[in-house]
NULOMAR-911901 format. One record per residue: residue in one letter; z, x, y of N, C-alpha, C in turn. Coordinates in steps of 0.1 Angstrom, whole numbers, plus 5000, padded with zeros to 4 digits. Each point is the difference from the previous one (the first is absolute). Layout:
# NULOMAR-911901
AZXYZXYZXY
...
This chain:
# NULOMAR-911901
M161979296020501250004991500050124992
P501250074998500050114992499849974985
P499250094993499749974987501150024990
D501150075004501150034990501049885000
L499949895007500849884998499849934987
P501149954995499749924987499149885004
V499349954989499149895001500649885006
T501249964995500749875005500350025014
R500450115005500350025014498849995008
R498950064996498749995007499649865001
L500149924990499549865000500949935009
L501350015001500949935009499650035015
I499850135002499550045014498749945003
F499050004991498749945002500149855003
Q500849934991500149865003500649975013
Y501050085004500749975013499250025012
Y499250114999499250035012498749935001
T499449974989498749935000500149865003
R501149944998500149855002500849965012
S500350105009500949975010499449905011
N498750005002499449915010498949914994
D499650024988499049924995500449904990
S500649895006500549884992499049934993
Y498750005003498949934994499650084988
V500150134999499550084989500749954986
P501349995000500649964987499549864996
F499949915009499549874998498649994993
I499150095006498650004995500050064986
W500750114999500050084987500549924989
H501149925002500549924990499149894995
R499349955010499049894996498950054992
I499650125003498850064992500650034986
K501250054999500450044986500249874991
S500649905007500349894991499049894998
F498950015007498949904999499549994986
S499650104993499549994987500949934990
A501350035001500949944990500149855004
R500049965011500149855004498749944996
Y498850055001498849954998499949964985
D500450084991499949974986500949884995
L501149995008500849894996499649865003
V499149995011499549875004499349934988
A499150084995499249944988500949954989
L501050094996500949964989500849885004
D500449995013500849885004499249885000
V498750015002499149885000499949954986
V499750094990499949964987501349954994
K501250055003501349964995500249865006
T499849975013500249875006499149894993
R498750044998499149904994500449974986
I500550104993500449974986501249904999
Q500850015011501249915001499649875004
I499049985008499749865005498749934995
D499250084993498749944995500149984985
P499949874997500149984985498950064991
A498850035006499050074993500350144996
L500950065008500550144997501450014995
A500549894995501549994996500450104990
H499150034990500550094989499150124999
Q499650055011499250125000500850125006
S499550124996500650125006499650035013
L500550105007499650045013498450054999
I499750074991498650054999499049884998
S500349924990499149894997500049905011
G501149985007500149915012499250065011
G500050135002499250055010498649994998
R499650034987498649994997499649855002
Y500849904997499649865001499849965015
I501050055008499849985015498750065005
V499850124996498750075005498749934995
S500149964988498849924995499849875006
K501049935004499949865006499850015015
E500750095007500050005015499450135006
G499850104992499550135005501150105004
P499750135001501150105002500749985013
A499449935010500749985013501249924999
A500149924989501149914998501350084998
L499950114994501250094997500650055012
L499249995012500750055013500449885008
T500249894994500649885008501350045006
G500349975012501150045007500250155004
F499050084999500250145003500250025014
G499449925009500250025015501549995003
P500649884998501449985003500950104994
T499650044988500950104992499950135007
A498850055003499950135007500650005013
F499949895008500749995012501550015000
G500549924990501450004998500650144996
Y499350074991500550134996499950105012
L498949985008499850095011501249995010
V500349885003501149985010501350044993
Q500349964989501350034993500350144997
G499050064993500150134996499950105012
G499149985009499950085011501250005009
A500649895002501349985007501150084993
K500049994987501150074992499950155002
F498850054998499750145001500350055014
A499549935010500250055014501550005002
G500749894996501550005001500750124994
Y499550024987500650124993499950135007
E498850015006499750135007500850015013
Y500249895008500749995012501550034997
W500649934989501450034997500250134995
K499150064992500250134996500150115012
K499149985009500150085012501349985007
T500449885001501349975007501150064993
F500049984987501250074992500050145001
V498850075001499950145001500650055013
Q499749925011500550035012501549985001
I500549904993501449975000500850124993
A499450054989500550114992500250135009
G499250015011500250125009499050104997
D500450124993499150104999499349994987
Q499050094998499150004988500750024987
Q501050095001500750044988500849884994
T500649925009500849884996499049894995
A498950005006499149894995499450044987
T499850134997499650044988501049984989
K501250035003501249994991500149854996
Y499749905009500349864997498749924999
R498950074996498749935000499949904991
T500750004988499949894990500649875007
A501150025007500749895006499249955011
I499350095008499249955010498749934995
Y499450044989498949924994500449874995
L501149994992500449884995500549905011
G500750055010500549925011498949945008
S499050075003498849975006499249894993
A500050024987499249904992500849875000
S501350014999500949885000499949925012
V500050075012500049935013498649945003
A499050074996498749955001499649884992
E500649994988499749894991500549885006
């Protein structure tokens, strides 16, 4: 790729050519990126739910509720439901991201040449995300 091309144009060319046949790559990369954010929310959701349903935790904050759960049931109790949550996010998020990449490639092909795709890249990105959703 020539070094004198603008960065945005190089990025568009790179995205188009590197993802042409590797439909599994976006799926895996998205899962790696979003795993840590989802992992943290499981423990928060466990504490929030327990505060809502357990009378012993009724008037406690998230931090004191979390400490209470860990003291009574151990740290593993904060990961209750982690397996189904991780699987659900894997399927949902991976399908959305793979769909986004598929539709982005399709819309670039519909646009015709590279210059037209670059000109309408915002519409291509937004349209791809909307259809994939």
